[in-house]
VMD Tcl script that draws the C-alpha trace (Angstrom):
set ca {
  {-0.90 -13.09 9.06}
  {-2.45 -15.99 7.59}
  {-2.75 -19.39 8.03}
  {-1.43 -23.13 8.05}
  {-4.04 -26.10 8.26}
  {-3.97 -29.02 11.23}
  {-0.39 -29.94 11.99}
  {0.61 -33.26 13.02}
  {2.28 -34.03 16.25}
  {5.67 -34.60 15.23}
  {8.26 -31.88 14.04}
  {8.93 -33.14 10.62}
  {5.23 -33.23 9.73}
  {3.99 -31.08 7.03}
  {1.95 -28.40 8.51}
  {-1.37 -28.84 6.84}
  {-3.28 -31.41 4.79}
  {-1.68 -31.89 1.38}
  {-4.00 -31.30 -1.50}
  {-4.72 -34.04 -4.03}
  {-2.44 -34.31 -6.89}
  {-3.84 -33.18 -10.44}
  {-5.02 -36.46 -12.70}
  {-1.96 -37.85 -13.91}
  {0.63 -36.63 -11.25}
  {2.91 -39.08 -9.82}
  {6.10 -40.00 -9.13}
  {8.84 -38.90 -11.34}
  {8.85 -41.43 -14.42}
  {11.33 -44.25 -14.95}
  {13.73 -44.82 -17.88}
  {10.49 -46.38 -20.02}
  {8.37 -43.59 -19.24}
  {6.85 -41.57 -22.43}
  {8.85 -38.52 -23.57}
  {7.78 -35.19 -21.43}
  {5.13 -33.50 -23.12}
  {5.76 -29.79 -24.15}
  {5.27 -27.67 -20.97}
  {2.29 -25.93 -22.40}
  {0.55 -29.05 -22.63}
  {1.65 -30.36 -19.44}
  {0.35 -27.58 -17.40}
  {-3.57 -28.13 -16.65}
  {-5.75 -25.65 -18.18}
  {-6.82 -24.36 -14.59}
  {-3.15 -23.58 -14.00}
  {-2.95 -21.27 -16.88}
  {-6.59 -19.80 -16.86}
  {-6.56 -18.77 -13.19}
  {-3.57 -16.20 -13.64}
  {-5.16 -15.15 -16.66}
  {-8.32 -14.55 -15.11}
  {-6.56 -12.52 -12.34}
  {-5.01 -10.44 -14.78}
  {-8.05 -9.68 -16.66}
  {-9.95 -8.93 -13.48}
  {-7.19 -6.58 -12.65}
  {-7.14 -4.93 -16.20}
  {-10.90 -4.15 -16.06}
  {-10.39 -2.45 -12.69}
  {-7.54 -0.36 -14.22}
  {-8.58 0.03 -17.80}
  {-8.88 3.92 -17.04}
  {-5.35 4.17 -16.71}
  {-4.25 1.92 -19.85}
  {-6.09 4.44 -22.35}
  {-3.33 6.74 -21.77}
  {-1.36 6.58 -18.67}
  {0.33 10.01 -19.19}
  {-2.88 11.69 -19.39}
  {-5.25 9.88 -16.97}
  {-5.35 10.19 -13.45}
  {-7.40 7.77 -10.69}
  {-9.31 10.47 -9.47}
  {-10.06 9.14 -6.02}
  {-6.31 8.74 -5.34}
  {-5.90 12.39 -4.29}
  {-2.32 13.24 -4.52}
  {-1.23 9.99 -4.04}
  {-0.77 8.82 -7.62}
  {1.22 12.05 -8.40}
  {3.69 10.88 -5.21}
  {4.19 7.68 -6.42}
  {4.89 8.30 -10.14}
  {7.57 11.01 -8.54}
  {8.80 8.40 -6.62}
  {9.18 5.99 -9.59}
  {10.62 8.72 -11.46}
  {13.27 9.64 -9.08}
  {14.51 6.37 -8.37}
  {14.96 5.58 -11.82}
  {17.21 8.52 -12.07}
  {18.98 7.79 -9.00}
  {19.85 4.56 -10.68}
  {20.73 5.83 -13.77}
  {23.27 8.68 -12.45}
  {24.65 6.25 -9.44}
  {23.30 8.52 -6.85}
  {21.99 7.55 -3.26}
  {19.01 5.35 -3.80}
  {17.72 6.27 -0.21}
  {17.75 10.06 -0.70}
  {16.45 12.84 -2.89}
  {17.03 16.71 -2.37}
  {14.52 17.44 -5.46}
  {11.62 17.77 -2.95}
  {11.88 19.64 0.20}
  {14.59 21.78 -0.54}
  {17.22 22.27 0.77}
  {16.56 19.49 3.45}
  {15.61 16.61 0.94}
  {13.36 13.52 1.63}
  {14.42 10.15 3.03}
  {13.15 7.28 0.70}
  {13.14 4.78 3.41}
  {11.12 6.91 5.66}
  {8.54 6.98 2.83}
  {6.59 4.31 0.93}
  {9.11 4.41 -2.05}
  {8.65 0.80 -2.86}
  {12.27 0.70 -3.91}
  {12.13 -3.26 -4.51}
  {9.77 -2.42 -7.37}
  {10.86 1.03 -8.73}
  {14.60 0.21 -8.87}
  {14.00 -3.02 -11.03}
  {11.43 -1.50 -13.07}
  {13.80 1.49 -13.63}
  {14.08 0.39 -17.63}
  {10.35 0.66 -17.95}
  {10.20 4.16 -16.25}
  {13.23 5.28 -18.43}
  {11.52 3.90 -21.79}
  {7.89 4.56 -21.26}
  {7.49 6.97 -18.46}
  {6.72 7.15 -14.69}
  {3.04 6.86 -15.42}
  {3.20 3.48 -17.25}
  {5.26 1.89 -14.31}
  {2.43 3.30 -12.06}
  {0.03 1.70 -14.23}
  {2.19 -1.68 -14.38}
  {2.70 -1.75 -10.77}
  {-0.90 -1.51 -9.48}
  {-2.42 -4.01 -12.35}
  {0.26 -6.41 -12.30}
  {1.11 -6.40 -8.49}
  {-2.66 -6.93 -7.85}
  {-2.84 -9.92 -10.29}
  {0.31 -11.26 -8.91}
  {-0.87 -10.89 -5.26}
  {-3.97 -12.82 -6.31}
  {-2.05 -15.74 -7.79}
  {0.37 -15.99 -4.66}
  {-2.44 -16.51 -2.09}
  {-3.86 -19.00 -5.04}
  {-0.66 -20.82 -4.89}
  {-0.40 -21.03 -1.15}
  {-4.00 -21.94 -0.61}
  {-3.79 -24.75 -3.31}
  {-0.29 -26.12 -2.06}
  {-1.46 -26.25 1.46}
  {-5.15 -26.20 2.25}
  {-7.52 -27.77 -0.34}
  {-7.88 -29.91 -3.31}
  {-10.05 -27.94 -5.88}
  {-7.98 -25.56 -7.49}
  {-10.90 -23.56 -8.18}
  {-11.68 -23.29 -4.55}
  {-8.08 -22.13 -4.09}
  {-8.74 -19.76 -6.74}
  {-11.59 -18.37 -4.85}
  {-9.97 -17.80 -1.81}
  {-7.03 -16.13 -3.76}
  {-9.18 -13.67 -5.32}
  {-10.91 -12.78 -2.15}
  {-7.30 -12.12 -0.55}
  {-6.64 -9.74 -3.27}
  {-9.65 -8.21 -4.33}
  {-11.37 -8.04 -0.72}
  {-12.89 -4.49 -0.27}
  {-10.07 -3.06 2.04}
  {-7.24 -4.34 -0.85}
  {-9.62 -2.30 -3.23}
  {-9.70 0.69 -1.18}
  {-5.96 0.84 -1.03}
  {-5.58 -0.06 -4.45}
  {-6.57 3.35 -5.70}
  {-3.65 5.18 -4.05}
  {-1.50 2.65 -1.85}
  {0.29 0.05 -3.96}
  {2.37 -0.45 -1.03}
  {-0.41 -2.34 0.65}
  {-1.79 -3.64 -2.78}
  {1.24 -5.49 -4.31}
  {1.45 -8.19 -1.53}
  {2.59 -11.08 -3.51}
  {5.56 -11.76 -0.97}
  {3.30 -12.32 2.15}
  {1.95 -15.83 0.83}
  {5.39 -16.84 0.30}
  {6.64 -15.66 3.52}
  {3.59 -17.52 4.99}
  {4.68 -20.66 2.91}
  {8.43 -20.38 4.05}
  {7.50 -20.05 7.95}
  {5.20 -22.94 7.70}
  {8.14 -25.19 6.02}
  {9.75 -24.05 9.34}
  {7.26 -25.73 11.13}
  {8.26 -29.23 9.43}
  {11.59 -28.96 10.64}
  {13.32 -30.73 7.76}
  {15.42 -27.85 6.71}
  {15.55 -25.38 8.89}
  {18.48 -23.22 8.00}
  {17.81 -23.43 4.71}
  {14.08 -22.32 4.93}
  {15.23 -19.67 7.67}
  {17.60 -18.03 5.11}
  {15.17 -18.09 2.47}
  {12.26 -16.39 4.66}
  {14.99 -13.76 5.98}
  {15.67 -13.12 2.02}
  {12.21 -12.79 1.72}
  {11.41 -10.54 4.46}
  {14.46 -8.11 3.63}
  {12.94 -7.85 -0.07}
  {9.51 -7.02 1.33}
  {10.91 -4.35 3.51}
  {11.86 -2.58 0.24}
  {8.20 -3.00 -1.36}
  {6.15 -2.13 1.92}
  {7.39 -2.16 5.34}
  {3.96 -1.22 6.83}
  {2.33 -4.13 4.91}
  {4.74 -6.61 6.35}
  {4.64 -5.43 9.78}
  {0.59 -5.73 9.60}
  {1.01 -9.01 7.73}
  {3.45 -10.11 10.95}
  {0.92 -8.88 13.54}
  {-1.63 -11.09 11.63}
  {0.85 -14.34 11.67}
  {1.31 -14.00 15.22}
  {-2.09 -13.77 16.13}
  {-2.98 -16.85 13.86}
  {0.02 -18.56 15.86}
  {-1.20 -17.80 19.15}
  {-4.74 -19.15 17.75}
  {-3.85 -22.21 16.37}
  {-1.44 -22.57 19.83}
  {-4.92 -22.70 21.85}
  {-6.61 -24.83 19.22}
  {-4.01 -27.34 19.08}
  {-1.19 -27.47 21.99}
  {0.39 -30.50 21.13}
  {0.85 -29.33 17.60}
  {2.11 -25.94 18.88}
  {4.63 -27.81 21.31}
  {5.66 -30.15 18.15}
  {6.76 -27.42 15.91}
  {7.89 -24.61 18.56}
  {11.66 -25.43 18.21}
  {12.21 -25.89 14.69}
  {9.97 -22.63 13.98}
  {11.68 -20.62 16.52}
  {15.29 -21.50 15.28}
  {14.21 -20.83 11.88}
  {12.73 -17.52 12.61}
  {16.14 -16.59 14.55}
  {18.18 -17.31 11.53}
  {15.48 -15.20 9.18}
  {16.02 -12.56 11.47}
  {19.77 -12.55 11.31}
  {19.68 -12.81 7.72}
  {17.16 -10.01 6.88}
  {18.72 -7.66 9.69}
  {22.07 -8.05 7.84}
  {20.58 -7.05 4.56}
  {18.58 -4.30 5.64}
  {20.64 -2.73 8.72}
  {22.00 0.41 6.60}
  {18.59 1.13 5.14}
  {16.81 0.87 8.42}
  {19.55 2.91 10.11}
  {19.10 5.69 7.22}
  {15.34 5.37 7.96}
  {15.47 5.89 11.72}
  {18.55 7.98 12.10}
  {19.75 9.33 9.02}
  {18.77 12.62 7.19}
  {15.31 13.60 7.54}
  {14.28 10.62 9.66}
  {11.34 11.08 12.23}
  {10.25 9.32 15.55}
  {6.80 8.08 15.16}
  {3.94 9.60 13.02}
  {0.93 11.56 13.84}
  {-2.34 10.81 12.01}
  {-4.80 10.98 15.13}
  {-7.55 8.18 16.15}
  {-8.26 6.56 13.01}
  {-9.90 3.37 14.15}
  {-12.43 1.69 12.17}
  {-16.29 2.43 13.22}
  {-17.84 -1.14 14.23}
  {-20.68 -0.44 11.56}
  {-17.81 -0.45 8.76}
  {-17.22 -4.02 8.99}
  {-20.78 -4.74 8.20}
  {-21.62 -1.96 5.56}
  {-20.07 -2.14 1.96}
  {-17.20 0.00 0.27}
  {-17.39 2.78 -2.30}
  {-15.92 0.40 -5.02}
  {-18.16 -2.49 -4.20}
  {-21.04 -3.38 -6.26}
  {-23.44 -3.06 -3.59}
  {-21.54 -0.03 -2.24}
  {-23.19 3.35 -1.00}
  {-20.87 6.33 -1.73}
  {-22.38 8.37 0.93}
  {-22.63 5.37 3.84}
  {-19.19 4.54 3.13}
  {-17.59 8.38 3.36}
  {-19.44 8.46 6.91}
  {-17.57 5.53 8.39}
  {-13.81 6.09 6.95}
  {-11.12 8.27 6.64}
  {-11.18 8.62 3.30}
  {-11.59 6.54 -0.04}
  {-8.32 5.42 0.00}
  {-8.70 3.99 3.81}
  {-11.95 2.05 3.55}
  {-10.23 -0.71 5.44}
  {-13.31 -3.05 6.49}
  {-16.61 -2.95 4.55}
  {-16.75 -6.64 4.20}
  {-20.78 -6.74 4.35}
  {-23.15 -7.97 6.62}
  {-23.69 -11.25 4.38}
  {-20.23 -12.00 4.31}
  {-19.52 -11.84 8.25}
  {-22.69 -13.83 8.73}
  {-21.54 -16.65 6.39}
  {-17.93 -16.46 8.18}
  {-19.33 -17.10 11.45}
  {-21.41 -19.85 10.22}
  {-18.49 -21.45 8.44}
  {-16.39 -21.48 11.71}
  {-19.36 -22.88 13.72}
  {-19.77 -25.56 11.02}
  {-15.96 -26.89 10.64}
  {-15.06 -25.89 14.50}
  {-13.56 -29.12 14.92}
  {-10.66 -28.07 12.53}
  {-7.99 -26.50 14.32}
  {-7.14 -24.16 11.34}
  {-10.79 -22.78 11.34}
  {-10.66 -21.78 14.87}
  {-7.51 -20.23 14.38}
  {-8.33 -18.27 11.19}
  {-11.93 -17.26 12.91}
  {-9.89 -15.78 15.98}
  {-7.49 -14.27 13.75}
  {-10.30 -12.55 11.64}
  {-12.05 -11.47 14.97}
  {-8.86 -9.99 16.73}
  {-7.79 -8.13 13.64}
  {-11.54 -6.52 13.27}
  {-11.30 -5.53 16.75}
  {-8.19 -4.10 16.77}
  {-9.09 -2.36 13.78}
  {-11.60 -0.23 15.84}
  {-8.90 1.76 17.39}
  {-8.43 3.35 21.01}
  {-11.95 4.30 21.42}
  {-14.57 2.15 20.03}
  {-17.90 3.89 19.45}
  {-21.28 2.28 20.67}
  {-23.36 2.43 17.25}
  {-26.50 4.51 18.00}
  {-25.11 6.25 21.14}
  {-22.20 9.00 21.74}
  {-20.49 6.76 24.13}
  {-17.15 4.90 23.60}
  {-15.59 1.69 24.82}
  {-11.76 1.29 25.50}
  {-10.31 -0.57 22.71}
  {-7.15 -3.11 22.84}
  {-5.20 -0.43 20.47}
  {-4.55 1.56 23.20}
  {-1.98 -0.91 24.42}
  {-0.96 -2.36 21.08}
  {-1.03 1.27 19.66}
  {2.29 2.20 22.35}
  {4.33 -0.92 20.92}
  {7.35 0.45 18.99}
  {6.69 0.63 15.14}
  {2.77 0.17 15.80}
  {2.38 3.70 17.01}
  {3.01 4.95 13.20}
  {0.26 2.33 11.96}
  {-2.95 3.44 10.84}
  {-5.04 1.22 13.01}
  {-7.97 0.62 10.77}
  {-5.48 -0.95 8.60}
  {-5.39 -3.94 10.86}
  {-8.81 -4.97 9.16}
  {-6.51 -5.90 6.24}
  {-5.45 -9.12 8.25}
  {-9.37 -10.49 8.16}
  {-9.17 -10.42 4.22}
  {-6.61 -13.79 3.82}
  {-8.28 -14.76 6.88}
  {-11.57 -14.85 5.33}
  {-10.21 -15.87 1.93}
  {-9.09 -18.95 3.13}
  {-12.30 -19.65 5.23}
  {-14.26 -19.43 1.81}
  {-11.66 -21.72 0.05}
  {-12.01 -24.50 2.57}
  {-15.96 -24.17 2.30}
  {-15.75 -23.94 -1.29}
  {-13.58 -27.04 -1.33}
  {-16.11 -29.20 0.62}
  {-18.92 -28.33 -1.86}
  {-16.73 -28.94 -4.62}
  {-15.28 -32.14 -3.94}
  {-17.42 -34.00 -1.29}
  {-19.30 -36.76 -2.59}
  {-23.09 -36.56 -2.50}
  {-25.01 -39.27 -0.80}
  {-28.42 -38.42 -0.28}
  {-31.01 -35.57 -1.89}
  {-30.53 -34.05 1.60}
  {-26.79 -33.15 0.99}
  {-27.58 -32.14 -2.66}
  {-29.96 -29.47 -1.07}
  {-27.25 -28.47 1.41}
  {-24.56 -27.83 -1.27}
  {-27.09 -26.18 -3.26}
  {-27.61 -23.81 -0.26}
  {-23.93 -23.50 0.21}
  {-23.28 -22.16 -3.31}
  {-26.36 -19.68 -2.73}
  {-24.77 -18.72 0.28}
  {-21.47 -17.92 -1.23}
  {-23.23 -16.14 -4.06}
  {-25.29 -14.00 -1.63}
  {-21.89 -13.04 0.46}
  {-19.65 -12.53 -2.37}
  {-21.83 -10.80 -5.11}
  {-22.03 -7.31 -3.37}
  {-18.41 -7.25 -2.84}
  {-17.53 -7.39 -6.55}
  {-15.38 -4.43 -6.93}
  {-15.93 -1.88 -9.92}
  {-13.74 -0.12 -11.97}
  {-11.61 2.67 -10.98}
  {-12.53 6.02 -11.99}
  {-10.00 8.38 -13.74}
  {-10.23 11.97 -15.28}
  {-7.69 13.90 -17.71}
  {-4.87 15.44 -16.13}
  {-4.43 19.20 -16.57}
  {-1.46 19.81 -19.18}
  {2.01 21.21 -17.69}
  {2.40 24.65 -18.24}
  {4.83 25.24 -21.67}
  {7.04 27.38 -19.37}
  {8.01 23.78 -17.54}
  {7.02 21.44 -20.25}
  {9.32 23.08 -23.34}
  {12.37 23.88 -20.67}
  {11.72 27.68 -20.77}
  {12.31 27.20 -17.22}
  {16.16 26.83 -17.65}
  {16.49 30.53 -18.58}
  {15.74 31.48 -15.07}
  {16.72 28.68 -12.43}
  {20.35 28.57 -11.98}
  {22.46 25.11 -10.88}
  {22.06 24.97 -6.98}
  {18.73 27.05 -7.17}
  {15.29 26.22 -6.88}
  {11.85 26.99 -8.57}
  {9.25 27.57 -5.96}
  {5.80 27.22 -7.22}
  {2.96 29.00 -5.74}
  {1.63 28.14 -3.61}
  {4.40 25.97 -2.09}
  {3.95 22.00 -2.59}
  {2.44 20.48 -0.15}
  {0.40 17.26 0.57}
  {-2.30 18.98 -0.96}
  {-0.79 20.89 -3.94}
  {1.33 18.49 -5.62}
  {1.22 19.50 -9.49}
  {4.94 20.91 -9.17}
  {5.82 17.16 -8.66}
  {4.63 16.51 -12.06}
  {6.16 19.45 -13.46}
  {9.47 18.00 -12.05}
  {8.97 14.58 -13.87}
  {7.85 15.96 -16.90}
  {11.01 18.39 -17.02}
  {13.06 15.50 -16.56}
  {13.88 16.37 -12.73}
  {15.86 19.42 -13.64}
  {14.99 21.61 -10.68}
  {14.36 21.52 -7.29}
  {11.46 22.58 -5.43}
  {10.87 23.21 -1.72}
  {8.01 21.60 0.10}
  {6.49 18.43 -1.16}
  {4.60 15.47 -0.28}
  {6.24 13.06 1.80}
  {6.92 11.88 5.42}
  {9.48 14.26 7.51}
  {10.23 15.26 10.81}
  {9.07 18.32 12.64}
  {10.27 20.04 15.79}
  {13.04 19.28 18.34}
  {11.18 15.89 19.16}
  {11.56 14.89 15.31}
  {7.91 13.85 15.22}
  {7.02 12.45 11.88}
  {4.30 14.34 9.79}
  {2.76 14.52 6.13}
  {4.47 17.27 4.09}
  {7.31 19.78 4.94}
  {7.95 21.83 8.44}
  {5.80 24.95 7.78}
  {7.75 28.38 7.07}
  {5.98 31.77 7.32}
  {5.70 32.28 3.56}
  {4.30 28.79 2.63}
  {1.74 29.51 5.31}
  {0.95 32.84 4.28}
  {0.52 31.81 0.63}
  {-1.71 28.47 1.81}
  {-4.04 30.90 3.43}
  {-4.29 33.05 0.55}
  {-5.38 29.92 -1.54}
  {-7.87 28.51 0.98}
  {-9.50 31.76 2.07}
  {-9.68 33.33 -1.12}
  {-8.27 36.83 0.84}
  {-5.09 38.26 1.02}
  {-3.44 38.03 4.26}
  {-2.00 41.46 5.62}
  {1.18 41.98 4.32}
  {3.61 44.31 6.16}
  {7.48 44.66 6.81}
  {7.77 41.61 8.93}
  {5.96 39.27 6.35}
  {8.53 40.83 3.89}
  {11.29 40.17 6.02}
  {9.92 36.58 6.50}
  {9.82 35.94 3.21}
  {13.28 37.21 2.41}
  {14.27 34.56 4.77}
  {12.37 31.77 3.16}
  {13.72 32.52 -0.30}
  {17.42 32.43 1.21}
  {16.51 29.25 3.04}
  {14.83 27.98 -0.27}
  {17.90 29.25 -2.52}
  {14.91 30.25 -4.77}
  {15.57 31.73 -8.27}
  {11.95 32.07 -9.40}
  {8.72 31.90 -8.30}
  {5.82 29.97 -10.44}
  {2.18 30.60 -10.36}
  {-0.26 28.90 -12.80}
  {-3.20 30.84 -13.00}
  {-6.60 29.40 -12.50}
  {-9.89 30.54 -10.95}
  {-8.26 30.66 -7.32}
  {-5.03 32.28 -8.24}
  {-6.07 36.17 -7.90}
  {-5.38 36.07 -4.26}
  {-1.98 34.32 -4.86}
  {-1.13 36.87 -7.61}
  {-1.92 39.91 -5.17}
  {0.08 38.47 -2.29}
  {3.39 37.79 -4.01}
  {2.99 41.04 -5.83}
  {3.18 42.65 -2.38}
  {5.89 40.48 -0.93}
  {7.96 40.96 -3.99}
  {7.02 44.55 -4.82}
  {7.22 43.63 -8.36}
  {5.01 42.69 -11.35}
  {5.65 39.38 -12.94}
  {5.96 38.38 -16.20}
  {3.63 36.07 -18.07}
  {5.80 33.50 -19.54}
  {4.68 29.85 -21.09}
  {1.07 29.90 -19.55}
  {2.43 30.98 -15.73}
  {3.15 33.82 -13.93}
  {6.80 34.16 -13.24}
  {9.05 36.07 -10.77}
  {12.81 36.27 -10.85}
  {13.86 36.41 -6.99}
  {17.34 35.49 -7.23}
  {18.73 39.07 -6.66}
  {16.21 40.04 -3.87}
  {18.29 37.74 -1.39}
  {21.52 36.74 -2.66}
  {23.23 40.32 -2.20}
  {23.55 40.92 -6.15}
  {20.53 43.03 -6.43}
  {17.60 43.80 -4.03}
  {17.29 43.44 -0.42}
  {18.92 40.50 1.65}
}
mol new
graphics top color blue
foreach p $ca { graphics top sphere $p radius 0.5 }
foreach p [lrange $ca 0 end-1] q [lrange $ca 1 end] { graphics top cylinder $p $q radius 0.2 }
display resetview
């Protein structure tokens, strides 16, 4: 997805210019060398300062969470923060009780949820089990997004400094852009699987080592291990990264065919080894994902390409962003996947033209352009008209796996491509010797252009709000007197991607009860097409309609029969409605369905319905 530099024309060559060593670095000291200094003195100040600056920047963005993770919520995340906290909590619970880590029956009862078919991030949630158990899932969430963002920036910095530039501060700028670019910041409000990408630079570096042809087997094995781990952190991110790397490889092969021929054999051999290793490690989880319980084929999301103007405008969370304009050009605030701003786009074109002789620059320019065009989707709107043009995603989107990708996310490939271009030009400005007043003027102009292009894109802190308190009926454990083992608690309305309060109830209640419905990806219909949320049932649809319209739907004998069938399917023991300003129609609807008045317990309305369907009391 990302890059290498000009490759020498022999298979064992290092792909790309090596940055100059720091002053004082050299070969290993001989016997007469001075004693080694303590590590904290041996590390240059820049090496220590750069990761700390990344961590500070990430903390500033997420500081609203750290004031009280259990109380604070990222307001623009919709239901996604709740979903990921649920994944973290259930993963820790599965590890603690030695349950299947790939599945849970706590949502979507009685069918359950496949973790491999969802962005459960097992590669982080499982190792962070002690954090979740000691401090709670909200702290794990805050740690993942904050630490993951900083770690991703540092990983890109490491790759750029190692492979492409001499100035560490130029590499630091490039790494910062790769991680803090507008698309990544947009995803960071709700989708840590697209924010925590520290493995991608490591994967790129290992692929570049394969090009050197020196230790193909070892490097192929390590690459396979890295790819396998990334599967458990973010599969879709790995797929998009692989597309970006393929675009770059094609662009570099066209720019420097001799180098491509020189590295083709060791690269292909190493990739084959990596594929064998990663498949061996992920075969069972991937089988579970595609053929196991609650697996699905494809995922419905419609045409979600970027508008061309989104590439030139500014994102909601950018310093120069306009919330209204960004909303008109994107799916939602979590999917502002372009928004690089016209100054940076202009600067990128200038950089590519100015450094055109370098194959790496031509390849990076092609990668950014191709990814941007792919991100426009199947139908590319012509600005200022009602017409569209057919986009290349019409072909790409038909390929296996890519049919489930939200195509606007392909623009995320542009972030590292642009970040490396920025690092290259910054390196030239920082280390090039000035021989005339004219060159000094050009350097000042270059720095000014960088400021003009990047300052509007500086991200602003994420907004947080106070969470609504969990009802005492759940928080104090009163639910235990109403839900028997093997039965479920049914929130009203039934949990869905829009209504996720019950997932937080479960976490607060120690995951002691299961609920029907929920927020996850699962199958629908005989073709097992992927959808967001559970398969609809008559009662869940009826209650959702009452919530949305504010009116009680018609309820007769048919609706009551369907209600009893759904209670039986869900193995429901109790229905629970938390009162708010829109709960009146729901209260009346459930009263008509049950033929009973609820009890008001622990701040919620409660209907005990187990006897209505199991043959011990009422009908059913």
